[in-house]
N, C-alpha and C positions, 0 to 999 in steps of 0.2 A: 845481624846482632852479633857483637864481639865481646867476649868476656876475657879479661887478662888474669892469668894465674902464673905467678913466678916470672920466669923469663920467656915463657911460651904463650901462645894465644890459642884459644879454643874457638873454632868456628862452629856455629849452630845455625842450621837452616830450619826455619819454622815451616810447618805444613799443617794440614788438617788432622794429622795424627797426634794424639795426646802424649806420645812418648817418642823420643828420638835419641839415637846414639850419635855421639860426636867423636871425631878423630882429632887427637892432639899431636901436632907435629912439632918437635923440638929439635934443636941442633944436636942433642946427644942421642936422639933416636925417636922411636914412636911409642907412645903410651896411650892406652885406651881408657877413657873415663865414661861411665854411664851418667847421663844427665837427664833429669826428668823435670817436667814443668806441667802446669795446669793452665788451660784456657780460661780466660775471664769472659769469653763469649762462646756461644755454641754454634757449631756448623749448622747450616740451614736444614740438613737432612737428618742429622743425628744429634740428640741431646745426651750429653755425657754425665754420668754420676761417678765420681772418682772416690776410690777407697785406698787405704794404705795397709799393707801387710805388716803385722807386728814384728816380723823377723827380717825384714828387708826394706830398703828404701825404694825399690822398684815399684812402679805403679802401673795399673791397667784400668780399663774403663768397662763399665756395664752401661749400655746405651738403651734409653727408652726412646724408640723410634716413632712412637705415636701413642696418643691417649685421646679417648673420645668419651664424652658425656652421653649416657644412655638414659633416655626418658622412659620410665616404666610405670605408666598410669594403671596398667592392668595387674600389677603385682606379680609378674611372671619371673622375676629374678629372685634368687640365683638359679632356679631350675632352667630358665630359658637360656642362660649362659652355657650350661652343659649340653643342652640340645643343639646349640649353635656349634659347639666344639665337636659334637658327634658328626655333624654334617662335614666339617673340615677334615675329620679323621676318615670317614667312610667314603665321601664323595668330593675329594679335593678338586676334581675337574670342574665343579660348578663355579669355583672362584678362579682357578688357574687353568685357562683354556689350553695350555701346552701339556697338560697331563691327560692321560687316558683314564686314570682312576687309581684306586688303592685297594689292597687286599689285607684285611686284618688276619694275621696268622696265628697269634697266640695271645693269651692274657693270663695274668696272675696278680696276686696281691703281694705287697712287699712293704718294708719299712726302711726309712733312711737311718743311717747310723748317727748317733749323737755326736755333736761337735766337741772336740777336746782341745785344750791349749796346745799351741805349737811348741815343740821342743827344739832347742838349738841344734843345728847340725854340726858334726865335728869339723867340717871344712867350711863353715859359714864365713863369708867374707865378702868384700865388695865385688870380687870377680867370680863369685859362685854362679854357675849356669843353672838356670831353671829349665824345667821341661818345656821343650820347644812347642809342644802341642797345646800348652795351656797359657793363658794370660796370667800375669802376676797378681798377687793379692791386691786388694783395693782399699783405698783410704775412706774412712767413714765420714760422710758429710754431715753437717749439722742438721737438726730436725727442722721441719718446715715444709713449705710448698715446693713442688717441682717448678723450676723457673719456666715461665711461659705457659703453664697449664693451670686450669681451674682445679681446685680441690687439693688435698694433701697427697704427697707421695707416700709409699709404704714406709712406715716408721721402722727405724733400725735401733737395736738395743746397744748398750754400752759394752757388752762382753767382747772386748778386744776388737771391736769394729767389724766382726765377721758374722756373728750369729744374729738372727732376727729377734725382735722383742719376744720374750717368753712369758707365758701366763700359766697359772696353776691349772693342772689338768683335773677335771672333775668327771664324775660318772655321767652327768648330763651332757657334757661336751663330747664325751666318747660316743654316747648314744646318738647325738646329733650328727657327728661325723659319719657314723655308720649309716644313718638314714640318707645322708647326702651322697655317700658313695653308692648306695643302692640306686638312688635317683640317677646318678651319672651313668651307671651301668645299664639302665633301662633301654637306651637307644640300641645298644649292642644285642641285648637279649631279646628285644622285640623282633629282630630279623629272623633268628633261628632259636627259639626258646628250647633250652635243654640240650642244644647241640654245640659242640666245640667249634671254634672259628676255623674256617678252611684254610689250607696253605695257599700261598700266593703262587698260583700257576703251576704247582707241582715241582718247583725247583728244589724245595727243602723237604726232607722226609720227617724231621722232628723239630718243628719250629718252637714247641714248648720247651724242649731241652735246650735249644739255642738261647731262648730268652733267659732261662735260669742261669746258664753258664755266663752269658754276657752280664747280667745284673750282678751276679756274685763277684765277678772280677772288678766291675766298675764300682760297686758300693764299698768294697774293701779298700780301694785306692782313695776314697774321698776324704777320710779323716786325716791321714798324715801326708799323703802325696798331693792332694788337690783340695785343700780346705776352702779355697775361693769358689770352687764349683759347688761344694756343699752349701756354702752361704747363699749362692745364687738359687739353689734348688729349694732352700728352706725359707726364703723370704716370702712372706704371706701377702695376700691381697685382701680379699673380703673377710677372711676368717681370723687370722692371727690367733690360732687356737692355743697351742701349748708346747712346752718343751718336751714333754713325754712323747716317745715315738708313737705314731699312729699309722694306720694302714693306708697305703697308696695303691693306686691302680696302675699297673704296667701293661702296655699294649705293644706288641711287636707288629709292625705293619710294613708292607712293601709298597713304595710309591712307584707307579708305572708311567713313564712319559709316553707321549704319542710317537708312533713310528712314522716320522715325517722327515723328508730330506731337508726341511727348514730347521729342524731341531738337532743340535749337535749332540745332545745327551739322549741316548736311546735305551741304555741299559737300566733296568729297574734298580732302585736303591732301597735299602732297608733302614729303619729307624725305630728307636724306642720312644714311646710316648709315655710320660710320667704325669699322671693326673693326681694332684693333691686337692681333693675336694674340700676338706675342711678349711684349707687356706686359700681356696679360690684360684689356683694356678694350674696350668698345664704346660709342661716343658717338653720340647722336641729335641731328642738326642740322635742326630744322624750317625750312621755307622759306615765305616770304611775298612778296607782290608789293609793290613800292614804288609811288610816285606815277606812275612812267612805265610800270608794268606789267612791270618786270623782277623776276625771282626773286632774293631775297637771303636770307641766313641770318638767322633770327629768334633772336638770341642770348639773349633773355630766357627762352626755353623750352628751352635746351640742357640735356640731362641725360646721365649716363654710368652704365653698369653695369660694375662692376669686380670682378675675381676676385683675391684676395690669398692668400698662403700664408706661414705662419710657424709654426715649431715643430710640424711635423706636423699643423697645423690649417689648414683652408681657410675663407675668409670670402668672402661676396658682399655687396657694398655698392652703394647707389645714391646718386649725387652730383648736385647741381644747381649749375649755373654761377652763376646769378644768382637766388637765392631771393627777394630783396626785389622783383624785377621779374617774378616768375613770374605768368603770366596763365593761369588755369585756365578752360576752357570746359566741363568736366565730361564731355567726349566724347573728343576726340582728345588734349587736354592735361588729364589728370585732376589732382586735387589732389596735392601732394607727399606727404601722409599716405598716399594710396592707393599711390603708387609705392614708398614705404618699407615698406608693410605687405603689401598684397594682391599686387602684382606681385613683390616680393622673395620673399615666401613661396612663390609658385608656381615661380619660377625655382629656388629652393633644392630644391624637390621634384623638378623636372624634371631637375636636374643629376645626380641619383643614381638616376634611373629607368632601370633596365637594359633594360627591354622596349621595343623599337622598334615603332612602329605598323606594322601589316600593310597599311594602306590609304593611298591618295593623299590629298592635302590636299583640303579641301572646296571645291567649285566651281572646280576647277583648269582646266576646259576652256571656261569662259564668262567674260564680263566681270562681275565682282562688282558693280560700280556699276550696270550696267544691270539685273542680276538683282534687286538690292535695290530699285531704283525700281519695276520691274515687279511684283515680289511684293507690295509695299505697295499698288499700284494694284489688282491682282486681289483682294487680301484685302479691301479696302474694297468692291469691286464685288460679290463673292459671299459676303460674310459673313452675309447674311440667310438663306442656306441652312441655317445652324445652327438657326435658329428654327423652320423648317418641316420638319426632317429626319424622314421617316416610318419609317425603318428602326430596328431594335433596336440597331444599332451606335452607338459613340460619335460624335456628329456633329462635335464640335470636332476630334478627331483626323483623321477622314476628310476633312472639308472642307478644313482647312488643309494637310493633306498633299497632297491632289490639287491645291490651288492652287499649292503650292511646286513640284510636279512639272511642272505646266503652265507656270509661269514659266520653269523651266529649259529645257523643250523649245522654248518660243517664242524665247528668246534664242539657243539652239543653232541653230534653224532660221533665225533672222534673220542670224546670222553666216555660216551656210552660203550663204544667198542672196548675201550680199556677196562671199564668196570666189568663187562661181561666176558672179557678174555677172548674175543673173537677178532678176526681180521677182515672178514667179508664186509664190504661197504653196504650200508642200508639202502633199500629201495624205497621209492616214494611215488605218490600220486598227488599232484597239485590240482585241487578241485576249484574251478573258477580262476584259472591261471591268468586270464587277461592277456596282456602283451606277451606272456610266456618267458620273460627274461629270467625270472627266478628259476624256472625249470631248466632253462638253457644253461645257466651258470652251474647248477647242481649236476647236470649231466656232463658238462665239460670238465668238472672236477672229479669225475669218476663214479658218480652214484647213478645206478640204473633207475629210470623212472620216466614219467610222462606227465603232461599237463592237459587238462580238459577244460574247455570253455564253450559257452553256448554260441559265441560268435568268433569267427576267424578274424585275425588282425593282419594288417599289411606287413608288419615286421616279422611274422612267422616265416616268410620265405627267405629271410636273411640268415637264419640260424644254421641251416645245413641239415643233412639227413640224420646226424647222431642225436638231434633233439626231437623227441616224439611229442607232437602237439595234436590234439584231436578236437574237432568241432562237434560237440554233442551237448544235449541238455541232460542234467542230472535230476532225476526224480527219485526221492528216497524210497527205495523198495528193495526186494530181494534181488532184483536184476541189476542193481547198482552197488554191489559189494565188491571188495578188492581183497580177496584172501591171500594173494601173493605179495601184497605191499607191506612193508615194515612200518611206514609212516604215511599218514594223510595230512596234507597241508591245506590250510585255508587262509590265504593272504588277502584280506579285504574281500571275503567271499560272499558278503551280503546275505541273501536269503538262505544260503547253505550253511552259514556259520553255526547255528544251533544243531544242525543235523550232522556235522562232521564227527563229534564224539559218538553219536549213535551209530553212524556208518562204520567207524573204526571199531567200536565194540562188537558189532555183529559180523564184521568181515572175518576176524580171527582173534584168538586170545592174545597173540603176540603183536597185533597191530596197535600202533601208538598214534597220537595226533598232536599237531601244532596249529593253533589258530591265532590270528591277529585281527580281533574284531574291529569293525569300523562303523558301518550303518547298523541300526538297531532293528533286527528282525526276530520274530518268534518262529515257532515251527510252521505256523500258517499266518502270513501277513506281518504287519508291523508289530513291534514290541510295545506294549502299553505300560507306562510307568505306574508303580504302586507305592513308592516310598519317596516322599518329597524331601526328607531330611538328607538324602544322598543326591549327588549329581547324577544326571541321566547316564553318563558314561560309567561311573562307578557301579551304579545299579545294574547296568547291562552286563558288565564284567562279572558281577556276582551271580547273575542269572546263568551265564555260560559255565561258570565254575559249578553251579548247582547241577546243570545238565551233565557235566562230566562226572560228578560224583554219583548222580543217579544211574549213570551208565556203568559204574563200577571202577572208575579211574581214580587214582590219586593225582589230583590236579595241582600243578605248581604254577606260580605267576612270576613273570619277570618283565622288566622294562627294557626295551631295545633302544639303541642309539641311532635313531633314524630321523630324517627331516619331516616329521609328522606329529600332529597333536594327538593322534590315536596310536600310541606306540607300546601299549601293554599287551603282551602275548600270554597265552595260557597253554600249558603243556601237560599232556597225559602220557607219562612214560611207563607206569606200572598199574596193576590192578589191585583192588582191595579185597578180592575174593579168589579162591583157588579155581583151577579149570573145571573141576567136577561140579561146581555150583553154577555153571553157565546157564542151564535151563531155567532155574529159579530166578537168576538175575535178569534174564531176558523178559520174563513176565513183569518184573518190576519196572523195566524200561518202558514196556508198552503201557503200563498203568500211568507212569509219569507223563508220557507224551500225550495221552488222552486227557489227563487231568489239566494240562495246560490249555486245552480248548473247552474245558468245562463239561466234557462228555461223561465224566464219572459222577456228576451231580454233587460232588463234595466241595467244589469251588465255584463261586459265581463268576459270570463273565465280567468284562470290563465295565465299570460304571459309565453312565451316559456321557458325562463330561469328558472322560478319558477316551471313550470310544470315538467321540467327535474329533479328538485330536489325532487319532490314528489315520493312516492312509485309507483312501477309498478302496484299496485292494485288500483290506483286512476283512474277510468274510465273517459275518456274524459277530464281529467284535471279540474275537477269540480271547478267552479268559486268561489272565496272567496271575499265577500264584505269587504270594509273598516269597521273597528270596529265602526266607527261613523255613518255608513249608517243606514237609517231607511226605513222600508217598506212603499210602497205607498198603502194606504188602498183601493184606487179606482182602482188599477191595476187588470185586470181580472185574475182569477186563471186558469192555463192551464187545458184543458179538461182531459188530462191523469192523472193530479193530483186529479181531482174530482172523476174520476173513481176509482183511487187507494184508495182514502179515503173511498169510498163506501163499500169496503170489503177486497181488497187485500192490498199489501204493500203500505205504504204512499208515498214512492218514489222508482222508479226503480233503480237498480244498487247497493243496499246495500247488502253486503255479510258478514254474521257473521263469527266469527272465526271458523276454521276447527275443527272438533271434535277430530281428531288425530293431535296432534301438529307436524308440520314438522320440522325436524332438519335443522337449518340454520346456523351452525357453520363451513361451508365448508367441513365437514367430509363426507357428502353425495355426493359431486361432483364426476364426473367420474375420475378415476385414470389417464387416459391419459391427461385430461385437467389439472389436478394438476401438472403432470410431465412437461407439456409444459410450464406452467407459471414459475415453479421453474427453468427450464433451461434458460428461457428468462431473469429472474431477475439475476441469477448467471452470465450470460454473460455480463450484464450491470455492475455488481460490479467488475468483473475481467478485465474491461477495453477493452472489445471487443475480448478478447482471448477466443474463444468459448470452452466450456467444451466438453470433449471427449464423444462420444456416446458409446464407448465400448473398451477402452484400459486400462485395469486394471494395476495399478502400485502403487508403494509406493514412496512418495516424500522424500526429504531430509530436514533437519532443516534449511539450509541456502538458498535454492533456491525456497522454496514453496511460491506461490503467494497467499497472503491473501486478495487481492482486496481492494477496497475503500469503503467508507461509503456514502450512498445516502439517501436523505429524501424520505419518502413514496410518496410525491407529485411528486418528480422528477422521481421516478420509474413508477408511474401511467401514466405520460405523454408519456412514451415510449411504453405502451401497446395499442393494438388496441381497437376500440370501442366495438366490440362484446365481447371481454374478460372483459372489464370494466363493461358492462351492466350485464353480468352474475354474476360478483362478487358483484355488488350492491344489488342483491337479497339476499345476505347472510348477516348475522349480522357481522359487522366489516369489511366486504369486503376484500380487498387486505391484510390489516394488519392481519386479522384472519388467512388467508391462510398461510402467511409467518411464523406466530408464530406456527401454527400447524406443519410446517416443521422444528421442533426444531433442528434436526440433521444438517441442512444446514445453517440456518440463525439465526441471533440474532437481535431482534427488541427492540430498547431502545430509549425512548424520541423522537419518531417519525422518527427515522433513522434506516436503515437496513444495515447490513454488514455480510460477511461470518464468520461463527463461527470457531474459532481457538480452536481445541480440545486439544492443548497442555495446554492452560490455564484451559480448562474445567476439564482436568484430575487432575490438581493440586487442584481445588476446590472440586472435588469428593473425593479426598484422605482425605482432612480435614473433610468433612462431614461424611465420612464413619468411621473415627476414633471416632466420637461421637455416631453414631447410629448403627455401625456394618456393615460389608461388606455384599452385597447381590449380588448373581450371577444368579438370576432367569431370568433376561433379557439379560445376557451377550451372544453376538453372535446370538441373535434371529432375527436380521434384517440385511439386506445387507448394507454395507458401501457405501454411495452415493459418497464420495470423491474418493474412490478406483476405482469406475466405471466411474465417469463423470469429475472429476476435471483434468485440463491439467497437473498438477504436481502430481496427485495421492493423496493418503492419507498422511498426515503429520506424522502419527503415524505408528510405525511398527505393524505387525499383532498381536503380542503377547500383545501389550498395547491397541490396539483399541477395544472399546466395541462392534463394529459392525463387521460383517463377511466380510473378504477379499476373496470373491469367494464363490461359492455354497458349496464347500467341508467343509467350516467352519460353515455353518448355522446349528443352533440347533432348534428343534421344540419348540415353546413357551409352557410354562406350563399353564394348564387351571386355570382360576381365582378361588380363594377360595370363597366358599359360605358364604354369610353374615348371621350371626346369627339372628334369629327372635327376635324382641323386646319383 
């Protein structure tokens, strides 16, 4: 495009940016002219809204990068919007996988300054230079809809094109704004009621003072230096409340990226979050250091999340203050397209998610930045364990899970040493250590300790002499106390989980505990549910917390970052009683333990339906107290409990895990029992046409009866009680047995049907074409259909992989020996 002016020509190159400077070259010399223009179309990624500054012709854009309609049939908005914003503030890693987390450092209330008319500057002119860090003032577009979006855009008032529409401020509106601010603050206060927000990793000593200083400098510059930023901050979404100043919520947070070689940005960054609850907006003001090391607002990366309401419809939108200057690093500052698509979509879903999380935020008790750095360090240090893992379990899951748990404990203990002012590293005992990797990592990182488990593992021999692992069974008694240990660890310790707080309390006053519950065990046998309004996992966690409190611990809960569905840990770091009260407290512990089994007579045992659901190893259906129940300190301790406390087991009936693990996958069941169940189920699926007991034949393609499909529950109802009780002792029960009989049945989505080997043969042909045919197992087992099905086998003898009669049976080949690692 060429524009002619006088004797010279101005060359203008069009781009996706809404402003461009052009150079004018003339024969007399060079003159610079600022040229501005507006797009009549919108770029595909950014929708621009243009405004004009009253004192200059220079233009800038505010971009709405995304808008989404939110369906709210449950009436959860606007409260649900602030709950979604709280998730993005406290746990940004849920949406942005390149982040490790965030730490909320300080919080305060503030007000925005009132907008005032712009005064002409003494040197105002066409060549005046504006602040390079800010976009120029914006031109006010006409009222109406945002192009390409349903519903209206935020309305803007006529006051010089910079201020939002103002309304009369009333006492009712002020009260409503106060209530909304309190609702927005609820997610923060729920985490630590009455406690100030913790600093982010200990890098700053006075985050509250930093927030005050930053906000004072920034707010003072808004009226005269940066009115366009003030206009951006005061534009309302859902509220459009009033011109009179109202309280805003300021939060100073540190965003922590993952310590990964794939991420270029690894240093934490701080930002101010401005929540304008009455107006339904939350603005993120990133901070950066200037040349003198002072923190200033980085205006090029300011963005806002806005809630608007019109005609019974709710909209959420994301706006960027300066899209043409946006600097994306792909980690803390993602691309605008990601904000308008991924983040906006998640916020819209979170807004109307009525279910509140039952658990604490991840890594709420340790420094996230220190944890992220240490986890990456340990991951690199112990990743070779995956290659030499000798156990049958999944190496990647167990190695990286234990690395994550070790990193958490090391940071927790490091912060504990700093709080207590000591330098000696804590000692530990890992009860039920399993493969021993957690104990190995902790010992390798300088903490004295040992691991104890009822069974020795193959991998123990690989750790070396500095890792102490003992093969022994732990029976809760005075003989299994650890007075020299600072911490007792229970990582998926199963039947020992409820006993670990008790053992720690009785070992010594200074002993603490860390447990990561998995399977649900009571003091004796399986844990019986008592509260149907909670999930079983949440109820069991509450039970272990109750045990810790009954033992005199102040119990804290945290959520680990591990590849497991059971990742909530419980920590007892301090006692709620002085050392002199130990004797009286131990009596209360004994009373509580016996009340769990109904020995005190104050609590009934498990009801019959719940006792039936418990494992067969639960002797007497041991009673389970409601999680809100408290012990009666004056109730007498049973005599047998006092005698047991004197030297023997603390409670009768406790059985540790067997030294030799029993196979419970139905493979060890008697052959005649398995054959009987298979014939019963096949008879049900074939519609009552009983399978033959011994009439070998081959069926035809057209007449072969494939039977029907039944749910596992319907099949179980047709089996007798003795059979079901025997199957319940196996892992998976009936479903496992039927899946083991792969030749006869196919179990899919909770339903079982007769396997049709015509389809199976077609699948095998396709897979063999990829991996090559194998005849090692061909005709090594008898065909069940040829012997038992009323119509015989659907396949001819030459095609069936199983033997049609003893004359076709081939001896199986011996298994190949595995090469040593």
